C-alpha positions as CSV (number, residue, x, y, z in Angstrom):
1,M,-84.1,-26.8,-26.4
2,Y,-87.9,-26.5,-26.2
3,F,-90.1,-29.5,-25.2
4,P,-93.8,-28.8,-25.8
5,F,-95.8,-31.2,-23.6
6,M,-98.9,-32.4,-25.4
7,R,-101.5,-35.1,-24.9
8,G,-102.3,-37.4,-27.8
9,K,-105.8,-36.0,-28.5
10,Q,-107.0,-35.3,-32.0
11,Y,-106.2,-31.6,-32.3
12,E,-102.9,-31.8,-30.4
13,L,-101.6,-34.4,-32.8
14,A,-103.0,-32.5,-35.8
15,A,-101.1,-29.4,-34.6
16,L,-97.8,-31.4,-34.5
17,R,-98.4,-32.9,-37.9
18,D,-99.1,-29.5,-39.5
19,I,-96.3,-27.6,-37.8
20,A,-93.6,-30.3,-38.3
21,C,-92.4,-28.7,-41.5
22,R,-91.5,-25.5,-39.6
23,L,-89.6,-27.0,-36.7
24,R,-85.9,-26.6,-36.1
25,V,-84.8,-30.1,-35.4
26,D,-82.0,-29.0,-33.1
27,K,-84.4,-26.8,-31.0
28,V,-87.8,-28.5,-30.6
29,V,-88.6,-32.0,-29.2
30,P,-92.3,-32.7,-28.5
31,I,-93.3,-34.8,-25.5
32,I,-96.5,-36.7,-26.2
33,E,-98.7,-38.5,-23.6
34,P,-100.8,-41.0,-25.5
35,V,-104.5,-41.1,-24.4
36,K,-106.2,-43.2,-27.1
37,V,-106.2,-47.0,-27.6
38,N,-106.0,-46.4,-31.3
39,I,-102.3,-45.4,-31.6
40,K,-102.3,-45.1,-35.4
41,P,-102.8,-41.2,-35.3
42,L,-100.0,-41.1,-32.7
43,C,-97.7,-43.1,-34.9
44,S,-98.5,-41.2,-38.1
45,T,-97.7,-38.0,-36.2
46,A,-94.4,-39.4,-35.1
47,Q,-93.7,-40.4,-38.6
48,D,-94.4,-36.9,-39.9
49,L,-92.0,-35.6,-37.2
50,N,-89.4,-38.2,-38.2
51,N,-89.6,-37.1,-41.8
52,V,-88.2,-33.7,-40.8
53,G,-85.6,-35.1,-38.5
54,V,-87.5,-34.8,-35.2
55,C,-87.7,-37.8,-32.8
56,P,-90.4,-37.2,-30.2
57,H,-90.6,-38.4,-26.6
58,I,-93.6,-40.6,-26.0
59,I,-94.7,-41.5,-22.5
60,V,-95.1,-45.2,-22.4
61,N,-97.1,-45.4,-19.1
62,P,-99.6,-42.5,-19.4
63,E,-101.3,-41.3,-16.3
64,V,-104.7,-40.5,-17.9
65,G,-106.8,-41.6,-20.8
66,E,-107.6,-45.0,-22.3
67,L,-104.1,-46.4,-21.9
68,A,-103.6,-45.5,-18.3
69,S,-104.1,-49.1,-17.0
70,D,-101.7,-50.7,-19.6
71,S,-98.2,-51.8,-18.6
72,P,-95.4,-49.6,-19.9
73,D,-93.8,-52.7,-21.5
74,Y,-97.0,-53.3,-23.5
75,L,-97.3,-49.8,-24.9
76,F,-93.5,-49.5,-25.6
77,N,-93.5,-52.7,-27.6
78,L,-96.8,-51.8,-29.4
79,I,-95.3,-48.5,-30.6
80,K,-92.0,-50.0,-31.4
81,Q,-93.7,-52.4,-33.9
82,E,-94.7,-49.3,-36.0
83,N,-91.0,-48.7,-37.0
84,I,-90.9,-45.1,-36.0
85,C,-88.2,-43.1,-34.2
86,F,-89.2,-42.1,-30.7
87,T,-87.7,-41.9,-27.3
88,P,-89.7,-43.8,-24.7
89,C,-90.4,-41.7,-21.7
90,V,-91.2,-43.4,-18.4
91,R,-93.4,-41.7,-15.9
92,L,-91.8,-42.2,-12.5
93,H,-93.0,-41.6,-8.9
94,S,-92.4,-43.2,-5.5
95,Q,-95.3,-45.6,-5.8
96,N,-94.4,-47.1,-9.3
97,I,-90.6,-47.5,-9.1
98,T,-90.9,-51.3,-8.6
99,H,-93.5,-51.6,-11.4
100,V,-91.3,-49.9,-14.1
101,Q,-87.9,-51.1,-12.8
102,S,-87.7,-54.1,-15.2
103,L,-88.4,-51.9,-18.2
104,L,-85.8,-49.4,-17.2
105,N,-83.2,-52.1,-16.6
106,N,-84.1,-53.5,-20.0
107,F,-83.5,-50.1,-21.6
108,I,-80.1,-49.8,-19.9
109,S,-78.9,-53.3,-20.6
110,N,-79.9,-53.1,-24.3
111,E,-78.6,-49.5,-24.7
112,I,-82.0,-48.1,-25.6
113,S,-82.2,-44.4,-25.1
114,F,-85.0,-43.3,-22.7
115,S,-86.1,-40.4,-20.7
116,L,-87.8,-40.0,-17.3
117,Y,-90.8,-38.0,-16.4
118,L,-90.4,-37.5,-12.7
119,Q,-93.7,-36.6,-11.0
120,E,-92.4,-35.9,-7.5
121,D,-89.4,-35.3,-5.4
122,I,-88.4,-39.0,-5.2
123,Q,-86.5,-39.9,-2.0
124,S,-85.4,-43.4,-3.2
125,N,-82.0,-43.8,-4.8
126,I,-82.8,-43.5,-8.5
127,G,-79.4,-42.2,-9.6
128,Q,-78.8,-45.4,-11.7
129,Y,-81.7,-44.3,-13.8
130,T,-81.5,-40.5,-13.9
131,S,-77.8,-40.8,-14.8
132,Q,-78.6,-42.9,-17.8
133,A,-81.7,-41.0,-19.0
134,L,-81.5,-38.9,-22.1
135,N,-83.6,-36.3,-20.3
136,N,-85.0,-36.0,-16.8
137,I,-88.3,-34.1,-17.1
138,I,-90.1,-32.4,-14.2
139,L,-93.4,-30.5,-14.2
140,N,-93.5,-27.2,-12.3
141,Q,-90.2,-26.7,-10.6
142,S,-91.8,-25.4,-7.4
143,S,-93.0,-29.0,-6.7
144,Y,-89.5,-30.2,-6.1
145,S,-86.7,-29.4,-3.7
146,H,-83.8,-27.5,-5.1
147,Q,-81.5,-30.3,-4.0
148,F,-83.5,-32.8,-6.0
149,T,-83.6,-30.8,-9.2
150,N,-79.9,-30.0,-8.9
151,S,-79.2,-33.7,-8.7
152,L,-80.7,-34.3,-12.1
153,P,-78.5,-34.4,-15.2
154,N,-80.0,-33.2,-18.5
155,C,-83.0,-31.7,-16.7
156,V,-86.0,-30.4,-18.6
157,I,-88.4,-28.2,-16.7
158,I,-92.0,-28.1,-17.9
159,S,-94.3,-25.4,-16.7
160,S,-98.1,-25.3,-16.9
161,A,-97.9,-21.6,-17.7
162,F,-101.3,-21.0,-19.3
163,P,-103.5,-19.0,-16.9
164,A,-106.5,-21.3,-17.2
165,K,-110.0,-20.2,-16.0
166,N,-113.0,-22.3,-15.2
167,R,-115.2,-20.1,-17.4
168,N,-114.1,-18.4,-20.6
169,A,-115.9,-15.2,-19.4
170,D,-113.4,-14.9,-16.6
171,Y,-110.4,-14.4,-18.9
172,S,-108.9,-10.9,-18.9
173,I,-108.9,-9.1,-22.2
174,Q,-105.6,-7.5,-21.2
175,P,-102.5,-9.5,-22.3
176,Q,-101.2,-11.6,-19.4
177,F,-97.6,-12.7,-18.7
178,F,-97.1,-16.3,-19.9
179,S,-93.5,-17.2,-19.4
180,D,-89.9,-16.1,-19.6
181,A,-88.5,-19.7,-19.6
182,H,-87.2,-19.2,-23.2
183,L,-84.9,-16.5,-21.7
184,T,-83.9,-18.1,-18.4
185,Y,-83.4,-21.8,-19.1
186,Q,-79.8,-21.2,-20.0
187,T,-78.9,-19.3,-16.8
188,L,-78.3,-22.6,-15.0
189,S,-80.1,-21.8,-11.8
190,I,-80.7,-25.6,-12.0
191,Q,-77.2,-27.0,-12.7
192,G,-78.2,-29.7,-15.2
193,Q,-81.0,-27.9,-17.0
194,V,-80.8,-28.4,-20.8
195,G,-84.3,-27.4,-21.8
196,F,-87.7,-26.0,-20.9
197,G,-91.2,-26.7,-22.0
198,D,-94.9,-25.9,-21.3
199,C,-98.3,-27.2,-21.9
200,L,-99.0,-24.7,-24.6
201,T,-102.2,-22.7,-24.8
202,I,-104.2,-25.3,-23.0
203,D,-104.7,-26.2,-19.4
204,N,-102.7,-29.2,-18.1
205,T,-105.8,-30.6,-16.3
206,W,-107.1,-33.8,-18.0
207,S,-110.6,-33.6,-19.2
208,T,-112.7,-35.4,-21.8
209,S,-115.6,-32.9,-21.5
210,G,-116.4,-30.2,-23.9
211,G,-119.2,-28.6,-25.9
212,P,-120.8,-25.3,-26.7
213,A,-119.6,-22.3,-24.7
214,F,-121.4,-19.3,-23.3
215,V,-118.4,-17.1,-24.2
216,I,-115.9,-18.1,-26.9
217,A,-112.3,-17.4,-26.1
218,L,-109.4,-17.5,-28.5
219,H,-105.8,-17.5,-27.1
220,I,-102.7,-16.3,-28.9
221,T,-99.2,-15.9,-27.5
222,Y,-96.4,-13.6,-28.5
223,I,-92.9,-12.5,-27.4
224,D,-92.9,-8.8,-26.6
225,N,-90.2,-6.9,-28.5
226,S,-89.5,-4.6,-25.6
227,N,-88.7,-7.1,-22.8
228,L,-88.7,-10.5,-24.7
229,N,-91.2,-12.0,-22.2
230,M,-93.9,-14.1,-23.6
231,Y,-97.5,-13.0,-23.1
232,V,-100.9,-14.5,-23.9
233,K,-103.8,-12.5,-25.3
234,H,-107.4,-13.7,-24.7
235,S,-109.9,-12.5,-27.2
236,L,-113.6,-13.1,-26.1
237,S,-117.0,-13.0,-27.7
238,T,-119.3,-10.3,-26.3
239,S,-122.8,-11.1,-27.4
240,N,-125.3,-13.2,-25.4
241,P,-122.9,-14.3,-22.6
242,N,-125.7,-16.1,-20.7
243,D,-126.6,-18.6,-23.4
244,Q,-124.9,-21.0,-25.8
245,S,-126.6,-19.7,-29.0
246,N,-124.9,-18.7,-32.2
247,P,-121.4,-20.2,-31.8
248,A,-120.4,-19.1,-35.3
249,G,-121.3,-15.5,-34.5
250,K,-119.5,-15.6,-31.2
251,F,-116.4,-17.1,-32.8
252,R,-116.4,-14.3,-35.3
253,E,-116.5,-11.7,-32.5
254,A,-113.6,-13.3,-30.8
255,L,-111.7,-13.7,-34.1
256,D,-112.3,-10.0,-35.0
257,A,-110.9,-9.0,-31.6
258,M,-107.8,-11.2,-32.0
259,I,-107.1,-9.9,-35.5
260,Q,-107.5,-6.3,-34.4
261,F,-105.1,-6.9,-31.5
262,A,-102.6,-8.5,-33.8
263,N,-102.7,-5.6,-36.2
264,Q,-102.0,-3.2,-33.4
265,T,-99.2,-5.4,-31.9
266,P,-96.0,-5.6,-33.9
267,S,-94.6,-8.1,-31.5
268,L,-97.1,-10.7,-32.5
269,N,-95.7,-12.6,-35.5
270,Q,-98.5,-13.0,-38.0
271,N,-96.4,-15.0,-40.4
272,T,-96.6,-18.3,-38.4
273,L,-98.4,-21.1,-40.1
274,G,-101.0,-21.1,-37.4
275,F,-101.8,-17.4,-37.5
276,Q,-101.8,-17.4,-41.3
277,Q,-104.6,-20.0,-41.1
278,Y,-106.4,-17.7,-38.7
279,I,-106.2,-14.9,-41.2
280,N,-107.5,-17.2,-43.9
281,I,-110.5,-18.1,-41.8
282,Y,-111.0,-14.4,-41.1
283,N,-110.9,-13.5,-44.8
284,T,-113.3,-16.2,-45.9
285,N,-115.6,-15.6,-42.9
286,H,-115.7,-19.4,-42.3
287,Y,-116.7,-21.0,-39.0
288,P,-114.4,-24.0,-38.5
289,G,-115.8,-25.2,-35.2
290,L,-113.8,-24.8,-32.0
291,G,-111.3,-27.6,-32.4
292,I,-109.5,-26.0,-35.3
293,P,-108.8,-22.7,-33.4
294,K,-107.4,-24.7,-30.5
295,K,-105.0,-26.4,-33.0
296,L,-104.0,-23.1,-34.7
297,S,-103.2,-21.5,-31.4
298,M,-101.0,-24.4,-30.4
299,M,-99.2,-24.3,-33.8
300,H,-98.6,-20.6,-33.5
301,H,-97.3,-21.0,-30.0
302,I,-94.8,-23.7,-30.9
303,E,-93.6,-21.8,-34.0
304,T,-93.2,-18.6,-32.0
305,I,-90.8,-20.3,-29.6
306,N,-89.2,-22.2,-32.4
307,N,-88.4,-19.0,-34.2
308,Y,-87.1,-17.2,-31.1
309,L,-84.6,-20.0,-30.3
């Protein structure tokens, strides 16, 4: 089972809405961390997922964004009023156990399915909660002891696999290894592992900044036919790397490079919904801004794994 981890920003939610029709309901369960006070786009995204039989996990006590200071009870009840199917996911670490205990006890006593997002190797006895959780989710396995992860039933391991750089110019134009989790998650090196996930083709670091780039980079993933590992290809603009002029022209340079690479790489599935929209932009010579390509790369990534599984 694949658990793509996404924040509830505009283009992340748009990617989920657009790709919902392609998802295998028995193979993909999105995890969404809400970051906006206005939860209408979040709930409409969940509804679109529900319409195809997918019930997403929604973190009810987000760590970042406009909802970070709200109580998990408040956000859970707010979303519940929207009459959508979702699994509340409670972010848990050593410092907030007391704060979320009443909500978890309420879930258990009322037989409400929930999941845990465990942010550290917690030394307190939390077995009463991990044993009841639908999934116990951890980010980056190396941050936890083997003993702790092996103690978790129904464990999902999320990795921040994308090789993020501070500057787009620093990305290698050679394909880079992304992950083999889609191959290894069933080998049971972690006894209770039932799924894997990643933060897609974006960095897991929280940021609200953005704007024109000196170099435009497009990122596309693919599963190599020869070894079945997943790789990411970075396609970069080449002109005027020392200024922020002509973003449309720079986007076209990066897009040309990506399409050329795809045409030379049979392993890259050009039939995904995301990549087909890239091809449409290429054929119409249209500059969509930089948010849309981010969305399309996420859509392509999710569908690529969805199709493999």
